[in-house]
C-alpha positions in Angstrom: 8.6 -33.1 55.2 10.7 -32.0 58.2 12.8 -34.5 60.0 10.9 -37.4 61.4 7.7 -35.3 61.0 6.1 -38.1 59.0 5.9 -40.0 62.4 3.5 -37.4 63.8 -0.3 -37.8 63.5 -1.7 -36.5 60.3 -3.4 -33.5 62.0 -0.1 -32.3 63.4 1.4 -32.6 60.0 -1.2 -30.4 58.5 -0.5 -27.8 61.1 3.2 -27.8 60.7 3.8 -28.7 57.1 4.3 -25.2 55.7 7.8 -23.6 55.8 9.0 -26.0 58.5 9.7 -28.4 55.6 12.2 -26.1 54.1 15.4 -25.4 56.0 15.8 -21.6 56.1 12.7 -21.7 54.0 12.9 -21.1 50.2 13.6 -17.4 50.9 16.6 -18.1 53.0 18.0 -20.7 50.6 17.4 -18.3 47.7 19.3 -15.5 49.5 22.3 -17.8 50.2 22.4 -19.0 46.6 22.2 -15.4 45.3 25.1 -14.3 47.5 27.1 -17.3 46.3 26.3 -16.4 42.7 27.9 -13.0 43.2 31.2 -14.6 44.3 31.7 -17.1 41.6 34.8 -16.8 39.6 34.4 -16.7 35.8 35.3 -20.4 35.2 32.9 -21.6 37.9 30.1 -19.2 36.8 30.4 -20.7 33.2 30.2 -24.3 34.5 27.3 -23.4 36.7 25.5 -21.8 33.7 26.1 -24.9 31.6 24.8 -27.3 34.2 21.7 -25.2 35.1 21.0 -24.9 31.4 20.3 -28.7 31.3 17.0 -27.8 33.0 16.4 -24.4 31.5 17.6 -22.5 34.6 20.0 -19.6 34.8 20.7 -18.9 38.4 21.5 -20.8 41.6 18.5 -19.4 43.5 16.2 -21.3 41.1 17.4 -24.7 42.3 18.3 -23.9 45.9 15.2 -25.6 47.4 15.1 -28.6 45.0 16.2 -31.1 47.6 13.3 -30.1 49.8 10.9 -30.4 46.9 11.8 -34.1 46.2 11.6 -35.3 49.8 8.1 -36.5 49.5 9.0 -38.8 46.6 12.4 -39.6 48.0 12.0 -40.0 51.8 15.4 -41.7 52.0 17.0 -38.3 51.5 15.4 -36.8 54.6 18.3 -37.5 56.9 20.8 -35.9 54.5 19.5 -32.4 55.5 20.6 -32.5 59.2 22.6 -34.2 61.9 21.1 -35.0 65.3 24.0 -34.0 67.6 22.4 -34.1 71.1 21.9 -30.6 72.6 24.0 -31.5 75.6 26.9 -32.8 73.6 29.7 -30.3 73.0 30.3 -31.3 69.4 29.5 -33.7 66.6 30.7 -37.3 67.0 30.6 -39.4 63.9 30.0 -42.7 65.6 27.2 -41.4 67.7 25.6 -38.9 65.3 26.3 -40.3 61.8 27.3 -44.0 62.0 25.9 -44.9 58.6 27.2 -41.8 56.8 23.5 -40.8 56.3 23.7 -37.2 57.6 24.5 -33.7 56.3 28.1 -33.8 57.6 28.9 -36.7 55.3 26.6 -36.0 52.4 27.8 -32.5 51.7 31.4 -33.6 51.0 30.1 -36.5 49.0 28.1 -34.3 46.6 30.9 -31.7 46.4 33.3 -34.4 45.1 30.7 -35.7 42.6 30.3 -32.1 41.3 34.1 -31.8 40.9 34.3 -35.2 39.0 34.6 -34.4 35.3 34.0 -38.0 34.5 30.5 -38.0 36.1 27.6 -37.4 33.7 26.3 -33.9 33.3 23.0 -34.9 34.9 24.8 -36.4 37.9 26.9 -33.3 38.3 23.8 -31.0 38.0 22.1 -33.0 40.8 25.2 -32.8 42.9 25.3 -29.0 42.3 21.7 -28.7 43.6 22.5 -30.7 46.7 25.7 -28.7 47.4 23.8 -25.4 47.1 21.1 -26.7 49.5 23.2 -28.5 52.0 25.7 -25.7 52.5 22.6 -23.6 53.5 21.2 -26.4 55.8 24.4 -26.9 57.7 24.5 -23.3 58.6 21.0 -23.4 60.1 21.5 -24.1 63.8 18.4 -26.3 64.2 19.7 -28.7 61.6 22.7 -29.5 63.8 21.0 -30.3 67.1 18.3 -32.5 68.7 16.8 -32.4 72.2 14.4 -35.3 71.9 12.1 -32.8 70.1 12.5 -33.7 66.4 14.9 -30.8 65.9 12.7 -28.3 67.7 9.6 -29.2 65.6 7.7 -30.2 68.8 8.6 -27.1 70.7 5.3 -25.2 70.1 5.5 -21.4 70.3 3.5 -18.3 69.5 6.0 -15.9 67.8 4.8 -12.3 67.2 1.2 -13.6 67.6 1.6 -16.5 65.1 1.5 -20.2 66.1 4.8 -21.8 65.1 7.5 -24.0 66.6 11.2 -23.6 67.4 12.4 -25.2 64.2 10.2 -23.2 61.9 11.2 -20.0 63.7 14.8 -20.5 62.6 13.8 -21.8 59.2 11.6 -18.8 58.3 10.0 -16.7 61.0 13.0 -14.8 62.2 14.1 -13.9 58.6 10.6 -13.1 57.4 9.8 -10.9 60.4 13.0 -8.9 59.9 12.3 -8.2 56.2 8.5 -8.4 56.2 8.6 -11.3 53.8 5.5 -13.6 53.4 5.4 -17.0 51.9 2.7 -17.5 49.2 0.8 -20.6 48.1 2.9 -23.7 47.4 6.0 -22.1 49.0 6.0 -19.3 46.4 7.9 -16.1 47.3 9.0 -12.8 45.8 12.3 -13.7 44.1 13.0 -10.1 43.2 12.8 -9.2 46.9 15.2 -12.0 47.9 17.7 -11.0 45.3 17.5 -7.4 46.5 18.1 -8.6 50.1 21.0 -10.8 49.0 22.5 -7.7 47.2 22.3 -5.7 50.4 23.6 -8.5 52.6 26.5 -9.1 50.2 27.4 -5.4 50.2 27.8 -5.5 54.0 30.3 -8.3 53.9 33.8 -6.9 54.4 37.2 -8.2 53.4 37.9 -9.5 56.9 34.9 -11.7 57.0 35.5 -12.9 53.5 39.0 -14.0 54.4 37.8 -15.6 57.7 35.0 -17.5 55.9 37.1 -18.8 53.0 40.1 -20.8 54.1 42.4 -22.2 51.5 42.0 -25.7 49.9 38.2 -25.5 50.1 37.5 -28.7 48.2 40.3 -30.8 49.7 39.2 -29.7 53.2 35.5 -30.0 52.6 35.0 -32.9 55.0 36.7 -31.3 58.1 35.1 -28.0 57.1 31.7 -29.6 57.1 32.4 -30.8 60.7 33.6 -27.4 61.7 30.5 -25.7 60.2 28.2 -28.1 61.9 29.9 -27.7 65.3 29.6 -23.9 65.0 25.9 -24.2 64.2 25.4 -26.6 67.0 27.0 -24.2 69.4 24.7 -21.5 68.2 21.7 -23.8 68.8 22.8 -24.4 72.3 23.6 -20.8 73.2 21.0 -18.9 71.3 18.2 -21.0 69.8 17.6 -22.9 73.1 19.7 -20.9 75.5 17.9 -17.6 74.9 14.4 -19.2 74.8 12.7 -18.1 78.0 11.2 -20.8 80.2 8.1 -18.6 80.5 7.0 -16.8 77.4 5.7 -13.6 78.9 4.3 -10.8 76.7 7.1 -9.2 74.7 9.4 -12.2 74.7 9.3 -12.4 70.9 10.9 -8.9 70.6 13.7 -9.8 72.9 14.3 -13.2 71.2 14.3 -11.6 67.7 16.9 -9.1 68.8 19.2 -11.9 69.8 18.4 -14.3 67.1 18.4 -12.1 64.0 22.1 -11.2 64.0 22.9 -14.9 64.2 20.6 -15.7 61.3 22.0 -13.0 59.2 25.6 -14.0 59.9 24.9 -17.6 59.1 23.1 -16.8 55.9 26.0 -14.5 54.8 28.6 -17.0 55.7 26.8 -19.8 53.9 26.6 -17.8 50.7 30.3 -16.9 50.8 31.3 -20.5 51.7 29.0 -22.0 49.0 30.8 -19.9 46.4 34.1 -21.0 47.7 33.2 -24.6 47.4 31.8 -24.2 43.9 34.8 -22.2 42.8 37.1 -25.0 44.0 35.0 -27.8 42.6 34.5 -26.2 39.2 37.9 -24.6 38.4 
């Protein structure tokens, strides 16, 4: 379930429950995971392989949406996927936005350190791996780092390229799916071959300069301040683009204009998330 969506009347839930529940949607998370897989160093790749083998999996994109899949049975994990930094606030403030440590900015470093702990059980480390893969993706989704008294954009109802949606769902799935012509199947199924091919193309376009900019040294030691920095950047994008470029009056053709502004942001965030995820995993598993 999306953030706080369980508080809505049941009919609203039935309308909104599809890809809104999955940050970036399973396609976006799979692409991020696949980009990361391509940047793992040999030692990290071997440990990832061993941990995934505990559940008969072989690649990160197979577990990238697991934290969303368990939210119904574990509602206490819902707040771990986002942080409600107010739209008008310039940046994250821990006392205001995460006083109990129950938000993505605090949970991501926690799971990264569990993953790195060789004394933890293999099952605990596998679960931590799945959380790290997912939360690095979530923290790069602008709508997971902002709130405007609208449940993270879930109550901002829109019609995007002729399809009913909302602002949160647009950034989770609609913008990405529209660009690549992707379509979610029943039970959040998708074409994994297609997402792996997209990840390969995205990865090929990432040059050395962006790799260096996205992977500062001491990735694990600095994971807490880096999580704050990533969240603040996503928050700024939400202010400037997600809300800032949304026209007050949605005249005919507004979707085309918005897509042209939003897609480069979505693409950059997905690529950065994939590279940074690999960096964190390489540091935690070396």
